C-alpha positions as CSV (number, residue, x, y, z in Angstrom):
1,M,23.6,-7.5,-1.7
2,S,21.0,-6.1,-4.0
3,E,17.4,-5.4,-2.9
4,K,14.5,-6.1,-5.1
5,N,11.4,-4.0,-4.7
6,V,7.9,-5.3,-4.7
7,W,4.7,-3.4,-4.9
8,I,1.8,-4.2,-2.6
9,V,-1.7,-3.1,-3.4
10,E,-4.3,-3.5,-0.7
11,Y,-7.9,-2.7,-1.7
12,D,-11.3,-2.9,-0.2
13,I,-14.3,-2.9,-2.6
14,P,-17.6,-3.0,-0.8
15,V,-19.6,-6.2,-1.1
16,E,-22.8,-4.3,-1.6
17,P,-23.8,-3.4,-4.2
18,A,-22.4,-6.5,-5.9
19,S,-22.5,-4.7,-9.2
20,K,-19.7,-2.3,-8.0
21,R,-17.4,-5.2,-7.2
22,R,-18.1,-6.9,-10.5
23,A,-17.5,-3.6,-12.4
24,F,-14.1,-3.3,-10.6
25,Y,-13.0,-6.8,-11.7
26,R,-14.3,-6.2,-15.2
27,A,-12.4,-2.9,-15.5
28,V,-9.2,-4.6,-14.1
29,H,-9.4,-7.4,-16.7
30,R,-10.1,-4.9,-19.5
31,E,-7.0,-2.9,-18.5
32,L,-4.7,-5.9,-18.1
33,D,-5.9,-7.4,-21.4
34,A,-5.3,-4.1,-23.2
35,K,-1.7,-3.9,-21.8
36,K,-1.2,-7.7,-22.3
37,I,-0.4,-8.2,-18.6
38,K,-1.0,-11.7,-17.4
39,W,-2.1,-12.1,-13.8
40,K,-3.6,-14.9,-11.7
41,W,-6.1,-13.7,-9.2
42,T,-6.0,-15.1,-5.7
43,G,-9.4,-14.0,-4.5
44,R,-7.8,-11.9,-1.8
45,S,-7.8,-8.1,-1.5
46,V,-4.0,-7.8,-1.5
47,I,-1.7,-8.1,-4.5
48,V,2.1,-8.4,-4.2
49,T,4.0,-7.9,-7.5
50,P,7.3,-6.8,-8.8
51,N,5.5,-5.1,-11.7
52,K,5.0,-1.4,-10.8
53,D,2.6,-0.9,-13.8
54,L,0.3,-3.7,-12.6
55,A,0.3,-2.3,-9.1
56,Q,-0.5,1.2,-10.4
57,I,-3.3,-0.1,-12.6
58,I,-5.0,-2.0,-9.8
59,H,-4.5,0.9,-7.4
60,N,-6.0,3.5,-9.7
61,L,-9.0,1.3,-10.6
62,A,-9.6,0.4,-6.9
63,K,-9.8,4.2,-6.1
64,Q,-12.8,4.5,-8.4
65,Y,-14.7,1.7,-6.6
66,G,-13.5,1.7,-3.0
67,K,-10.5,2.2,-0.8
68,T,-6.9,1.3,-1.6
69,H,-3.4,1.6,-0.4
70,L,-0.2,1.2,-2.5
71,Y,3.1,0.3,-0.9
72,K,6.6,-0.1,-2.1
73,A,8.6,-2.7,-0.2
74,A,12.1,-4.1,-0.4
75,K,12.6,-7.9,-0.2
76,V,15.4,-8.6,2.3
C-alpha cells in the first residue's frame, strides 16, 4: 500500500488592519499567477494540497503577514 503525502498550511492573518490581510491575498495571487498555479480559495485559513510548492508559497507569504504552520501529512 502506498501512502500519498499532503501538505497542510494553517495561517492566521490579523483582521486589523484590513490592509494587511488584503496585501497577503494580493501577494498570494501574484505568486500563484507567476508560477501558473491554479487554486480555488475556500475562505478558510487552512489549505490542504498535494502540491508542496503551493504549500511553501502560502506558508512563506503568511509568515510576512501573520502566523503560520506548515505540516506534512500522510493519507491513510
